[in-house]
C-alpha positions in Angstrom: -61.2 58.8 31.8 -58.4 55.8 31.4 -60.7 53.3 28.9 -59.3 49.9 26.7 -58.5 51.8 23.0 -61.5 49.8 21.6 -63.4 52.1 22.6 -61.8 54.6 21.5 -61.4 53.1 17.6 -65.0 52.4 17.7 -66.5 55.7 17.9 -63.4 56.5 14.9 -63.9 54.0 12.9 -68.6 54.0 13.2 -67.7 58.6 12.8 -65.2 58.7 9.8 -62.0 59.4 11.7 -58.8 58.8 12.9 -57.1 59.3 16.4 -53.6 60.2 16.7 -51.4 57.6 18.7 -48.5 59.5 20.3 -45.7 58.1 21.6 -44.4 59.4 25.5 -40.6 58.9 27.2 -40.9 60.8 29.4 -43.6 63.2 31.0 -42.9 66.3 29.3 -44.4 64.8 26.3 -46.8 62.6 28.6 -47.4 67.1 29.1 -48.2 67.7 26.1 -50.1 65.2 24.5 -52.5 65.7 27.5 -52.6 69.4 27.2 -52.9 69.3 23.1 -55.9 66.9 23.7 -57.3 69.4 25.8 -57.5 72.3 24.0 -58.5 70.3 20.9 -61.3 67.7 22.8 -59.6 64.7 21.4 -59.5 62.2 22.3 -56.2 60.0 22.9 -53.8 57.6 22.5 -50.9 57.9 24.4 -47.9 54.8 23.3 -44.6 53.9 24.9 -42.3 51.7 23.0 -40.2 48.9 24.7 -37.2 50.9 24.8 -39.2 53.5 26.6 -40.8 51.3 29.5 -36.9 50.4 29.9 -36.1 53.6 30.0 -39.0 55.0 32.4 -39.8 51.9 34.2 -43.0 50.0 33.0 -45.4 51.7 36.2 -43.3 54.5 36.1 -45.3 55.1 32.6 -48.1 53.5 33.6 -48.7 56.0 36.6 -48.2 58.9 35.0 -50.5 58.4 32.7 -53.3 56.8 35.4 -52.1 60.4 37.0 -53.1 62.8 33.3 -56.2 60.7 32.9 -57.4 61.7 36.8 -56.5 65.9 35.7 -58.2 65.6 32.4 -61.0 62.8 33.3 -63.3 63.9 30.0 -60.8 63.2 27.9 -61.2 59.6 27.1 -57.1 57.7 26.5 -55.9 54.1 26.0 -52.7 53.5 27.4 -51.2 51.8 24.5 -48.0 49.7 24.1 -45.9 49.7 20.9 -44.6 47.5 18.8 -44.8 44.5 21.6 -42.3 41.8 20.9 -43.1 38.9 22.0 -46.4 37.1 24.3 -44.5 37.8 27.5 -44.1 41.5 26.6 -47.7 42.3 26.2 -48.9 39.8 29.0 -46.1 42.5 31.1 -48.7 45.7 30.4 -51.9 44.2 30.3 -51.1 42.9 34.1 -49.5 46.5 34.2 -52.9 48.5 34.3 -52.1 49.4 29.7 -55.3 49.6 28.6 -54.5 48.8 24.7 -51.0 45.9 23.1 -49.6 45.7 20.2 -47.7 42.3 19.2 -45.7 43.2 16.2 -44.8 39.5 14.9 -44.9 40.1 11.3 -41.7 39.8 10.7 -42.5 36.6 10.8 -44.4 34.1 8.5 -47.5 34.8 8.4 -48.3 31.1 10.0 -47.2 32.3 13.2 -47.9 35.7 13.1 -51.8 35.3 13.3 -50.3 32.3 16.2 -48.9 34.8 18.2 -51.9 37.4 17.4 -54.3 34.2 18.3 -52.3 33.4 21.4 -52.2 37.4 23.0 -55.7 38.2 21.7 -56.7 35.8 24.4 -55.2 36.9 26.9 -55.5 40.3 26.2 -58.9 40.3 26.1 -59.9 37.8 29.6 -59.3 41.5 31.1 -60.7 43.7 28.7 -57.7 44.7 26.3 -57.9 45.9 22.8 -55.1 44.1 20.7 -53.3 45.6 17.4 -51.2 43.8 15.4 -49.2 43.8 12.0 -49.0 42.2 8.3 -46.5 43.3 5.9 -43.1 44.7 6.2 -42.7 49.0 7.4 -40.8 50.7 4.3 -41.1 53.2 1.8 -42.7 52.3 -1.8 -40.0 53.5 -4.4 -40.5 55.2 -7.9 -38.6 52.1 -9.7 -40.2 49.3 -7.1 -42.5 46.6 -9.7 -45.8 44.9 -9.0 -44.2 42.0 -7.5 -42.1 43.4 -5.4 -44.7 45.4 -4.1 -46.6 43.1 -3.0 -43.8 40.9 -1.1 -43.5 44.3 0.9 -47.6 45.7 1.6 -50.3 43.8 2.9 -52.0 41.1 1.4 -55.7 42.0 1.9 -57.0 38.5 1.5 -54.2 37.3 4.0 -56.3 40.6 6.5 -59.8 39.0 5.6 -58.1 35.4 7.7 -55.9 37.4 9.6 -57.7 38.9 11.7 -61.6 36.8 11.2 -58.9 33.6 13.0 -57.6 36.3 15.4 -59.9 37.7 16.6 -57.5 41.2 16.2 -59.3 44.8 17.7 -57.1 46.7 15.5 -54.5 46.4 12.9 -51.7 47.7 11.5 -51.9 47.5 7.0 -48.6 48.0 5.7 -49.5 50.3 2.4 -45.9 52.1 2.1 -44.7 54.1 4.9 -41.9 53.7 7.5 -40.6 54.4 10.9 -38.4 57.6 10.9 -37.8 60.7 9.1 -37.1 59.2 5.9 -39.7 58.0 4.5 -39.3 58.0 0.8 -37.0 58.2 -2.3 -38.3 60.3 -5.1 -42.3 61.5 -4.7 -44.4 59.8 -2.0 -46.4 56.6 -2.2 -49.6 55.2 0.0 -51.0 52.3 -1.8 -54.4 54.0 -0.8 -56.4 50.9 -3.0 -55.1 48.2 -1.6 -55.9 49.9 1.9 -59.6 49.8 0.9 -59.2 46.9 -0.7 -58.2 46.3 4.0 -60.8 48.2 5.4 -63.9 46.4 3.0 -62.7 43.0 3.9 -61.2 43.6 7.4 -64.9 46.2 8.8 -62.2 46.7 11.5 -60.4 49.4 12.9 -57.6 50.1 10.8 -53.4 51.7 11.7 -51.0 54.1 10.1 -48.2 53.7 11.0 -44.4 55.1 10.4 -47.5 58.7 10.2 -44.9 61.6 11.4 -45.5 64.6 8.5 -42.4 66.7 9.6 -44.1 69.7 8.8 -42.3 72.8 7.4 -42.6 74.5 10.1 -41.0 71.5 12.2 -37.8 71.2 9.0 -37.0 74.9 9.1 -37.1 74.8 13.2 -34.4 72.1 13.6 -32.8 74.0 10.6 -32.1 76.8 12.4 -31.2 75.9 15.7 -28.7 73.6 13.8 -30.2 70.6 13.5 -29.4 69.0 10.4 -31.9 66.0 9.0 -31.0 66.4 5.5 -33.5 65.5 2.3 -36.6 63.9 4.8 -39.7 63.8 4.1 -42.9 62.6 6.0 -46.4 61.9 4.5 -48.2 65.0 4.1 -51.4 66.1 5.6 -53.2 64.6 2.3 -52.3 61.8 2.3 -52.8 61.0 5.8 -56.8 62.7 5.1 -56.9 60.3 2.2 -55.7 57.3 4.7 -58.5 58.5 7.0 -60.9 58.2 4.2 -59.6 55.0 3.1 -60.3 53.5 7.2 -57.5 54.3 9.0 -58.7 55.2 12.5 -54.9 55.1 14.5 -52.3 57.5 12.7 -48.8 57.0 14.6 -46.9 59.9 16.1 -43.5 59.8 17.0 -40.8 61.2 14.9 -42.5 65.3 15.4 -42.9 65.7 18.1 -38.8 64.6 19.1 -37.9 66.8 16.1 -39.7 69.9 17.5 -38.8 69.5 21.0 -34.4 68.6 20.4 -35.5 72.0 17.7 -36.3 74.3 21.2 -34.0 73.2 23.5 -30.9 73.3 20.8 -32.3 77.4 20.1 -31.8 77.5 24.6 -28.7 76.5 24.2 -27.3 77.7 21.8 -28.8 81.4 22.6 -27.9 81.4 26.2 -24.8 79.1 27.4 -25.1 80.3 30.7 -28.5 78.6 31.4 -28.9 74.9 33.2 -32.6 75.7 34.3 -34.2 72.2 32.7 -37.5 74.0 32.8 -36.8 76.9 30.6 -35.4 73.9 28.4 -38.5 71.9 28.7 -41.1 74.4 28.6 -40.7 75.8 25.0 -40.0 72.2 24.2 -43.7 71.2 25.1 -45.6 73.8 23.7 -44.0 73.2 20.3 -44.7 69.1 21.1 -47.7 70.1 22.3 -48.6 72.7 18.7 -47.9 69.7 16.7 -50.7 68.2 17.6 -52.9 70.0 18.3 -52.9 70.5 14.3 -52.8 66.6 14.0 -55.9 66.4 15.9 -57.1 68.8 13.4 -55.5 66.9 10.1 -57.2 63.2 11.1 -60.5 64.4 12.4 -60.7 64.2 16.2 -60.6 67.3 17.3 -64.3 68.3 18.8 -64.6 65.1 19.1 -65.4 65.3 23.0 
């Protein structure tokens, strides 16, 4: 059942659990996400970036999600625009049928971020659509970063309070030390949980963790055994994800883990059988690997068995 994003996150906020937000770029990824949600009995966010929309076509992306939602009517699902870069991009997504959008103006100064977000909120709320915004810069916390440098990079809790009050945004992604991709940390993983808790206390709204792929050992090993190389990549440990949920995170973005798990299986078949050219033979084990990752993530975040 396709619903507005704030409906899913209001329940997660009240129940103190996290909901996985899984990126997709094709049918195979979307199939894996819905299959996992059905198996785990979990609500979901399925999200597409502007690049993914350009690749699929916004009409195809929306139609695929609507079709899958009809196939699994018991699963609450929000279709989310991930990292919308402009008011126009968010407006296009809302008009196309997205039920949640993110306006990412975090690279601008605080005032411009606030003003742009407020404009998107006014537009989206007129259609009932939930809005996410971001404060701070998404990058890992290194061992030698100074207090002043950390304050310049991570979310300012007082600014978050003002931002939420003045924009009426539905959910907020506060930068607390994660980064996108497979290489999130140098040295031991670090997240500023105390800063997160303060943001939650001051805003009371659902919070979002970006750059939250974990790169579990079995996923890394599968990728490496297939001939892949992700070097000294470091994801967010499961224990950190659970601590973040305890601190107020209710939406947890995951993309890299799905890509690595999928490509590992595709590469294995290509390596083992150079006569094979049936796409279904490549994609089926890839979907199964992604489904396993997603179900495990739902269990870690506490969204399993919520429907």
